[in-house]
C-alpha positions in Angstrom: 0.0 0.0 0.0 2.8 2.4 0.9 4.6 1.4 -2.3 1.5 2.3 -4.3 1.2 5.7 -2.7 4.8 6.4 -3.5 4.2 5.6 -7.2 1.1 7.7 -7.3 3.0 10.7 -5.8 5.8 10.2 -8.4 3.3 10.1 -11.3 1.6 13.2 -10.1 4.9 15.0 -9.7 6.0 14.0 -13.3 2.6 15.1 -14.7 2.9 18.4 -12.9 6.4 19.0 -14.4 5.2 18.0 -17.8 2.3 20.4 -17.7 4.6 23.2 -16.4 7.2 22.5 -19.1 4.6 22.6 -21.9 3.2 25.9 -20.5 6.6 27.5 -21.1 6.1 27.2 -24.8 2.3 27.1 -25.3 1.5 29.9 -22.8 4.3 32.3 -23.7 3.6 35.9 -23.3 4.3 38.3 -26.3 7.5 39.5 -24.6 9.1 36.1 -24.4 10.0 35.7 -28.1 10.2 38.6 -30.6 11.1 37.9 -34.3 11.2 40.3 -37.2 13.3 42.0 -39.8 16.7 43.3 -38.8 16.7 47.0 -39.3 18.6 50.1 -38.1 16.3 50.5 -35.1 16.5 46.9 -34.0 18.4 46.4 -30.7 20.5 43.2 -30.7 20.9 41.7 -27.3 22.7 38.6 -25.9 21.0 35.4 -27.0 19.7 36.7 -30.3 19.5 34.5 -33.3 20.2 36.3 -36.7 19.4 34.5 -39.9 18.9 35.4 -43.6 16.6 34.2 -46.3 18.2 32.4 -49.3 18.7 34.0 -52.7 19.2 32.1 -55.9 22.2 32.9 -58.1 22.9 31.3 -61.5 26.4 30.2 -62.3 27.0 29.8 -66.0 30.0 27.9 -67.3 30.5 29.0 -70.9 32.5 26.7 -73.2 34.0 28.4 -76.3 36.2 26.9 -79.0 38.9 28.9 -80.7 40.1 27.6 -84.1 43.3 29.0 -85.4 44.6 28.4 -88.9 48.3 29.0 -89.6 49.7 28.9 -93.1 52.8 26.7 -93.8 56.1 28.3 -94.8 55.9 26.7 -98.3 52.2 27.4 -98.9 53.1 29.3 -102.1 54.8 26.2 -103.6 52.1 23.6 -102.7 50.5 23.4 -106.1 53.8 23.5 -108.0 55.7 20.9 -106.0 53.2 18.4 -104.6 50.0 19.3 -106.5 48.1 20.4 -103.4 45.4 23.1 -103.8 43.1 24.9 -101.4 45.8 25.3 -98.7 45.8 27.8 -95.9 47.4 31.0 -97.0 46.3 33.5 -94.3 46.4 33.2 -90.6 42.8 33.4 -89.1 41.1 33.0 -85.8 37.5 32.0 -85.4 35.5 31.5 -82.2 32.4 29.3 -81.7 30.2 28.6 -78.7 30.4 25.0 -77.7 27.8 25.1 -75.0 26.5 26.8 -71.8 26.0 25.0 -68.5 23.8 26.5 -65.9 23.7 25.6 -62.2 22.0 27.3 -59.3 23.6 28.2 -56.0 22.0 29.6 -52.8 23.5 32.7 -51.2 22.4 35.1 -48.4 20.0 37.7 -49.5 21.5 41.0 -48.2 18.0 42.6 -48.1 16.4 39.8 -46.1 18.1 39.6 -42.6 16.0 38.7 -39.6 16.5 38.4 -35.9 14.9 36.3 -33.1 15.1 37.6 -29.6 14.1 35.5 -26.6 13.9 36.6 -23.0 13.0 33.1 -21.6 13.5 29.5 -22.6 12.8 29.5 -26.3 12.0 26.7 -28.7 11.5 27.2 -32.4 11.4 25.4 -35.7 14.5 27.1 -37.1 16.4 23.9 -37.3 13.8 22.3 -39.5 13.5 25.3 -41.8 17.3 25.4 -42.1 17.5 21.8 -43.1 14.8 22.4 -45.7 16.8 25.2 -47.2 14.1 27.8 -46.5 16.4 29.9 -44.3 20.2 30.2 -44.1 22.6 30.6 -41.3 25.2 33.4 -41.4 27.9 30.9 -42.2 30.7 31.2 -44.7 30.3 27.5 -45.6 27.5 28.6 -47.9 30.1 30.2 -50.2 32.8 27.6 -49.8 30.6 25.0 -51.5 30.5 27.0 -54.7 33.4 27.0 -57.3 34.7 30.4 -58.4 37.1 30.5 -61.3 38.1 32.8 -64.0 38.6 31.9 -67.6 41.2 29.2 -68.1 42.7 27.5 -71.1 46.1 26.5 -72.6 48.3 28.9 -74.6 47.5 29.5 -78.2 50.6 27.6 -79.4 52.6 24.9 -77.7 56.2 25.6 -78.9 57.3 26.0 -82.5 54.6 25.2 -85.0 57.0 23.9 -87.7 60.2 22.6 -85.9 61.3 20.7 -89.0 61.3 22.5 -92.3 62.2 19.5 -94.3 65.6 20.4 -95.7 68.7 18.3 -95.3 70.8 21.4 -94.6 69.9 25.1 -94.5 73.3 26.6 -95.3 75.1 25.7 -98.6 79.0 25.7 -98.6 80.6 26.6 -101.9 84.3 26.1 -102.5 86.0 28.4 -105.1 89.5 29.1 -106.2 91.0 32.5 -105.7 94.5 33.9 -106.7 96.9 36.2 -105.0 100.0 37.9 -106.5 103.3 37.0 -105.0 106.5 38.9 -106.0 109.4 36.6 -106.9 112.7 38.5 -107.7 111.7 40.9 -110.4 108.4 39.3 -111.4 104.9 38.6 -110.0 103.2 35.3 -110.1 99.7 34.2 -109.3 99.3 31.7 -106.5 96.0 29.9 -106.3 94.2 29.1 -103.0 90.8 27.7 -102.0 88.0 29.9 -100.6 84.9 28.5 -98.9 81.7 30.6 -99.0 78.6 29.8 -97.0 75.2 30.8 -98.4 71.8 30.4 -96.9 69.2 28.5 -98.9 66.3 30.3 -100.4 62.7 29.5 -99.5 62.2 28.0 -103.0 65.2 25.7 -102.4 63.9 24.6 -99.0 60.5 23.9 -100.4 62.1 21.7 -103.1 64.0 19.7 -100.6 60.9 19.3 -98.4 58.9 18.1 -101.3 61.6 15.6 -102.2 61.7 14.2 -98.7 57.9 13.9 -98.7 57.9 11.9 -101.9 60.7 9.7 -100.5 58.6 8.9 -97.4 55.7 7.9 -99.5 57.8 5.7 -101.7 59.4 4.1 -98.6 56.0 3.4 -97.1 54.9 1.8 -100.4 58.0 -0.5 -100.4 57.4 -1.5 -96.8 53.8 -2.4 -97.5 54.6 -4.4 -100.6 57.6 -6.1 -99.1 60.1 -4.8 -101.6 62.6 -3.5 -99.0 64.3 -4.9 -96.0 66.0 -1.7 -94.9 63.3 -0.6 -92.5 61.9 -2.8 -89.7 58.9 -4.7 -91.0 56.5 -3.7 -88.2 54.0 -1.0 -87.3 56.5 1.3 -85.6 58.2 2.2 -88.9 54.9 2.9 -90.6 53.7 5.1 -87.7 56.9 7.2 -87.8 56.6 7.6 -91.6 53.0 8.7 -91.2 54.0 11.2 -88.6 56.7 12.7 -90.7 54.4 12.8 -93.7 51.9 14.8 -91.7 54.6 17.2 -90.6 55.9 17.8 -94.1 52.4 18.1 -95.5 51.7 20.8 -93.0 54.7 22.8 -94.3 52.7 23.2 -97.5 49.0 22.9 -96.4 49.3 24.7 -93.0 48.0 23.7 -89.5 44.7 24.1 -87.7 44.6 24.3 -84.0 41.5 24.0 -81.8 41.4 24.8 -78.1 38.5 25.0 -75.6 38.3 27.8 -73.1 36.0 28.2 -70.1 34.4 31.5 -69.0 32.4 31.7 -65.8 29.8 34.4 -64.9 27.2 34.8 -62.2 23.7 36.2 -62.8 21.4 37.2 -59.9 17.8 37.1 -61.1 15.7 40.1 -60.0 12.0 40.7 -60.5 12.6 42.9 -63.5 14.1 40.0 -65.4 10.9 37.9 -65.2 9.1 37.4 -68.5 11.6 39.3 -70.7 15.0 38.7 -72.3 18.1 40.1 -70.7 21.6 40.4 -72.1 24.0 38.5 -69.8 27.2 38.5 -72.0 28.2 39.0 -75.6 29.9 36.8 -78.2 31.6 37.4 -81.6 33.4 35.0 -83.9 36.5 37.3 -84.0 36.8 38.4 -80.3 35.2 35.4 -78.6 33.3 35.7 -75.3 33.0 39.0 -73.5 31.6 38.6 -70.0 30.3 42.1 -70.0 26.7 42.7 -71.1 27.7 45.8 -73.1 30.8 44.4 -74.7 31.3 44.0 -78.5 29.6 41.2 -80.3 26.2 39.6 -80.5 24.2 39.7 -77.3 23.5 36.4 -75.5 20.0 36.6 -73.9 18.5 34.9 -70.9 14.7 34.6 -70.5 13.2 33.6 -67.2 9.6 32.5 -67.1 8.3 31.9 -63.5 5.6 29.3 -63.1 3.7 31.3 -60.5 3.0 28.3 -58.3 3.5 30.2 -55.1 1.5 33.2 -56.2 -1.6 32.1 -54.3 0.4 32.1 -51.0 0.4 35.9 -50.9 -3.4 36.0 -51.5 -4.3 33.9 -48.5 -4.4 36.4 -45.6 -6.4 35.5 -42.5 -8.2 38.3 -40.7 -6.2 39.3 -37.7 -7.7 40.2 -34.3 -6.4 43.2 -32.4 -4.4 40.9 -30.1 -2.8 39.2 -33.1 -2.0 42.6 -34.7 -0.2 43.6 -31.6 1.9 40.4 -31.9 2.6 40.9 -35.6 6.4 41.2 -34.9 6.3 37.9 -33.2 6.7 36.0 -36.5 9.3 33.8 -38.0 9.9 34.7 -41.7 10.9 32.2 -44.4 10.7 32.1 -48.1 9.0 29.5 -50.4 10.8 29.4 -53.8 9.1 29.4 -57.1 9.8 27.2 -60.1 11.0 29.0 -63.2 12.1 28.0 -66.7 15.3 29.5 -67.9 16.3 29.8 -71.6 19.7 31.1 -72.9 19.9 31.9 -76.6 22.1 33.5 -79.2 20.6 35.0 -82.4 17.5 32.9 -82.0 19.4 29.6 -81.4 18.8 27.9 -78.1 22.0 27.3 -76.1 20.7 26.1 -72.7 17.3 25.3 -71.2 16.7 24.4 -67.5 14.1 24.5 -64.7 15.3 25.8 -61.4 14.0 27.0 -58.1 14.3 30.8 -57.6 13.9 31.9 -54.1 13.5 35.6 -54.8 10.6 34.9 -57.2 8.7 33.0 -54.4 6.6 34.2 -51.5 7.4 35.4 -48.1 5.6 33.4 -45.4 5.4 33.7 -41.7 5.0 31.4 -38.7 4.7 32.1 -35.0 8.3 32.4 -33.6 7.6 29.7 -31.0 5.7 27.4 -33.3 7.1 23.8 -33.2 6.8 21.5 -36.2 5.1 18.3 -35.3 2.9 19.6 -32.4 
């Protein structure tokens, strides 16, 4: 009997504590928890929680290809010596857009900072909202997850374009006989001696030698394939080397084409004025390439954002507030519900990128009681 009385007392005490604990949150006075926008007149005290609403920023990775055509040193002799027409005669550069990749990152909206102040034991659903991405902490980790890089790419040319010009020698040595007068007694005699003169080869002579070596390579390859020679190794290594040399000597007449890919990265922050209309985000031209400025030279690249308006009805549902609720209007927890939008990036009417993304600043601002607990 005594044992049953003790258990009854313990249960009553636990029930009393539970009711008292719940009353801390359910029966809070308006002064216990105050939440609202962070402004110039807001007094920040110890124990305050400052947070910000997320803002969507588009990160665009632009891939551009630069094609460079360089004429060979013997381009003028291509038709005469090896019968090759339509060769590169003028150095040119041409840019093309290879693609645009769009990704969305969340940053802190500098115009949407809020504060929660509590004077007593405070419990809120901030953790649940933060995990859902509806609010953001003032934490630099938000920016460390994004990649920031400038344009990058290799140099235009890697070393000398034509290291081997195809000649056996580039300086010709000519030996000639010269004479000098030598006095012998009362007479002069002519004494011969040899003179060596070095003379550089002309471009026409170099082209002739390069053409001869090219024809020799083709003949040697034919002999290897038909088994008419045993000078070269009868395997694929010899043929691969002959093919490589043939391409190098052909480039002396036909020229070389180089293609390199470069990346340009820009960030675009959608604002309400961009919704439903086309906005220039960068410019592009075949001669100058990508210009990350919207007012640069070239053809404008346009971005069109079309919001779906799925969160539009949230702003229309407003409950009639009683005088007591109006007095507690500042005791609200603000968060943002994003809206879905379709993004289209185009150049001269040609579609470059199409995506669907959540845009927080196009959504609606919704409030909850500061001490409202999810799941109760």
